[in-house]
N, C-alpha and C positions, 0 to 999 in steps of 0.2 A: 346479640350478646349483651348490649346495653340498652335498656328501655327506661324511657321517662314517662311516668304516669301522672297525669294531672287530675284534680278533682276540686269541687267547690264552686264551679260556676253557676249561673242561674239567673233568674229574673228578680229585680229588685227595684224599688221605688227611688226617686230622687231623694238624696240625703241618706239613703240606707248604707248598709256595710256588708261586705262579703269577705270571706277569707279563701284563698286560692291555696292548694297544697300540690306539691310535686315531689314524687319519689323516684329516686334514681335506682335502678336494681339491675343485676347481671355481673359480668366480670368487671370489677372496679377496684382499682388500686389506689387512686386519688382522684379527688375533684378539686380543682382550683375554683374558677367562677361558677355561680349559678344565677340565673336571671330570669326575668320575665319580660316578654314582648307581647305587643298587641297589633292586631291588624283589622282593618275594615274594608269591605269590598271596594276596589278601586285605588286603594291607597297602599303605599309601602308599609311593610312591617316596621314598627317602631320600638325602640328600647323603653320599657317602662322604669324598670329597676334592676340593679345587679348588686351581688354581694360576693366577696371573695372569701377564701378560707380563713382569713383573719378577722373577718367580720366587717370590714370596710365596705361601705355602701355608696351607691351613686344612684340618682333617679332622674327622670325627666322633670323639667320645670312645671309641667302640666299637673303633676301628681304630687309634688313635694309638699309635705305638711298634711297630705290626706292619706297617702299609701305608705306603708311600712313593709320592707322586706326582711326576712328573718331566715335563719338557717339553723338546722339541727345536723351537724357533722356527723355524729355517731349514727343517725339513721339516713344519711344521705338525702335529706329532705330540705325543700325550700318552701317558704310561706310568702304569701302576699296578702297583708291586711290592708283592705281597702275601706275607707271611711268617706263619708260625705259625697257619695258617689253622684255623678252628673251625667246626663244623656250623652255627653261627648266621650264618656269612658266606655260606652258600648263597643263590643268588639269581640274578635276571638283572642284569647290570651294563651300564649305559647311559653312553655317552660323551655330553658335551654341550660346545658351544662357543658363545662370543659372538662374532659374525663381522661385520665391516664389508665388504661385498662389493665396493664400488667407492669410489674416491677422491672422486667428485664428490657423494656423499651421505654426510653424517655421522651415518649411523645404523647402529647394531648390531642384529643379530637372533640369536635363540637357535635353534641347530641340534641336532638329536639323532640319535645312531645308532640301529641297529635292535636292539641289545642283544647280549650274549653271555653263555651259562649258565656260572655256576661252581657246582659240586656239591662239597661237602666230606663225605667219608664217614667214619663212625667205625665 
């Protein structure tokens, strides 16, 4: 009923840039927060950046100043602009969103995308 679709991952050299995008589709009444997490094998998934419906953002210390999260509320889309990429940024990046599907029930649910791979080569 709700689907998050990511795009924009790939292979990039150290110092390069990528832009990840995530579109939420399906039965959606409202979206509060949208964000990006990343995971590498053997480690827990970690928050990269998050943005709420008012545009307020927060990001991990490791990416602050290099990554920017933005959002298009009209298109239910969130982007992650990644600059000055480092090998340690390599991982699978997951989009997540807190969504209220219908107006008649004031409950928000967390939805996740399938993930997109980012590889930074040195």
